[in-house]
C-alpha positions in Angstrom: 75.9 108.0 36.7 73.9 110.7 38.4 72.4 111.1 41.3 69.2 113.0 43.3 67.7 113.4 46.0 63.9 114.0 46.3 62.3 115.6 49.0 58.6 114.5 49.1 55.2 116.1 50.9 52.1 113.9 51.4 48.5 113.9 52.0 48.2 113.2 55.9 47.5 109.7 56.6 48.9 108.0 53.5 52.9 108.3 54.6 52.9 104.8 54.5 50.8 103.8 51.9 52.9 106.5 49.4 55.9 104.9 51.0 55.1 101.5 50.3 54.6 102.3 46.1 57.6 104.5 46.9 59.6 101.5 47.5 58.8 99.4 44.8 60.0 101.5 42.3 63.3 99.9 40.9 65.3 103.3 40.5 65.0 104.2 44.3 68.1 103.5 46.1 67.5 104.5 49.5 64.1 106.1 51.0 63.0 107.2 54.7 60.3 109.2 55.9 61.8 112.6 57.9 60.5 114.5 60.3 59.7 118.5 59.4 58.7 120.3 56.6 58.9 117.2 54.4 57.6 113.8 55.0 59.9 111.3 53.1 63.0 111.2 51.3 64.4 109.1 48.2 67.5 109.0 46.5 67.2 107.7 42.7 70.5 106.9 40.8 70.3 107.0 36.6 72.6 107.8 33.8 71.7 111.4 34.0 69.7 114.5 35.7 67.3 114.3 32.7 66.6 111.2 33.5 66.4 111.2 36.7 63.8 114.5 36.1 61.5 112.2 33.7 61.4 109.4 36.5 60.0 112.1 38.8 57.4 113.5 36.8 55.9 110.4 34.8 56.6 108.0 38.1 56.4 109.8 41.2 54.5 112.8 41.4 51.5 110.9 40.0 51.3 108.7 42.6 48.3 109.4 45.1 48.6 110.3 48.0 51.9 113.1 46.6 51.4 116.8 46.6 54.8 118.2 46.0 58.3 117.6 45.2 61.6 118.9 45.5 64.0 117.5 43.7 67.9 118.2 44.8 70.3 117.1 42.1 73.5 116.1 43.7 76.9 117.9 42.4 79.0 116.0 39.8 83.0 117.5 40.1 
């Protein structure tokens, strides 16, 4: 199992709407609002980093109000 955190920037005023849409995605295991450079952070768990990358591109980035993401892949030793 692989894990990644995705830092998300949203358009001002759309934080609650984006948060609600993200919280309905079954592959997201944790979600929080942030203060600072990013607005929302989500944790994704899947069978591999390739699957996670696909989920970010196909299911997270297209959400209205999101204009930037940064995916941080967790290391597996």
